[in-house]
C-alpha positions as CSV (number, residue, x, y, z in Angstrom):
1,X,-1.9,-52.1,-16.8
2,X,1.8,-52.8,-16.3
3,X,2.9,-53.7,-12.8
4,X,6.6,-54.4,-12.2
5,X,8.4,-53.7,-8.9
6,X,11.8,-53.3,-10.7
7,X,10.6,-50.4,-12.8
8,X,7.7,-48.9,-10.9
9,X,7.2,-45.2,-11.5
10,X,8.6,-45.4,-15.1
11,X,6.7,-45.5,-18.4
12,X,6.6,-48.3,-20.9
13,X,5.0,-47.8,-24.3
14,X,3.4,-44.7,-22.8
15,X,1.9,-46.5,-19.9
16,X,2.8,-45.7,-16.2
17,X,4.2,-48.8,-14.5
18,X,3.0,-49.5,-11.0
19,X,5.2,-51.2,-8.4
20,X,2.5,-53.4,-6.7
21,X,-1.1,-54.5,-7.6
22,X,-2.4,-52.7,-4.5
23,X,-1.5,-49.3,-6.1
24,X,-4.0,-49.8,-8.9
25,X,-7.2,-49.0,-6.9
26,X,-9.6,-50.5,-9.5
27,X,-11.1,-54.0,-9.5
28,X,-8.8,-56.3,-11.5
29,X,-10.3,-59.1,-13.5
30,X,-7.2,-61.1,-14.2
31,X,-3.5,-60.9,-13.2
32,X,-1.1,-62.3,-15.8
33,X,2.1,-63.4,-14.2
34,X,5.2,-63.0,-16.4
35,X,7.8,-63.6,-13.7
36,X,10.0,-66.5,-12.6
37,X,8.3,-69.4,-10.8
38,X,9.8,-68.4,-7.5
39,X,8.4,-64.8,-7.8
40,X,4.9,-66.0,-8.7
41,X,4.0,-66.6,-5.0
42,X,4.3,-63.0,-4.0
43,X,2.2,-61.9,-7.0
44,X,-0.5,-64.5,-6.2
45,X,-0.6,-63.2,-2.6
46,X,-1.1,-59.6,-3.9
47,X,-3.8,-60.8,-6.3
48,X,-5.6,-62.5,-3.4
49,X,-5.3,-59.4,-1.2
50,X,-6.8,-57.1,-3.8
51,X,-9.6,-59.4,-4.7
52,X,-8.6,-60.1,-8.3
53,X,-10.9,-62.3,-10.3
54,X,-8.2,-64.7,-11.5
55,X,-4.5,-65.3,-11.9
56,X,-2.8,-66.8,-14.9
57,X,0.8,-68.0,-14.9
58,X,2.8,-67.9,-18.1
59,X,3.6,-71.2,-19.7
60,X,6.6,-72.7,-18.0
61,X,5.9,-70.8,-14.8
62,X,5.1,-73.4,-12.2
63,X,4.6,-72.6,-8.5
64,X,2.4,-75.3,-7.0
65,X,2.1,-73.7,-3.6
66,X,1.0,-70.3,-5.1
67,X,-1.5,-72.1,-7.3
68,X,-2.9,-73.9,-4.3
69,X,-3.3,-70.6,-2.5
70,X,-5.0,-69.0,-5.5
71,X,-7.4,-71.9,-5.8
72,X,-8.2,-71.9,-2.1
73,X,-9.0,-68.2,-2.5
74,X,-11.4,-68.9,-5.4
75,X,-9.1,-67.6,-8.1
């Protein structure tokens, strides 16, 4: 399910793009973060808020503070 604040409301490959994780409404097992390191923190905070099961940061994306928050929340 695509989530991207820059293109929320549009369609990509036939899929509706949501602006925020909170708009999904369903339980999310894993949030794959394909954003710059400095943007990962906001996504992690949203994942924690919606009760996601896990977060995964793309190789090369490093945000130690966000990772610590995710771990502390059990993600």
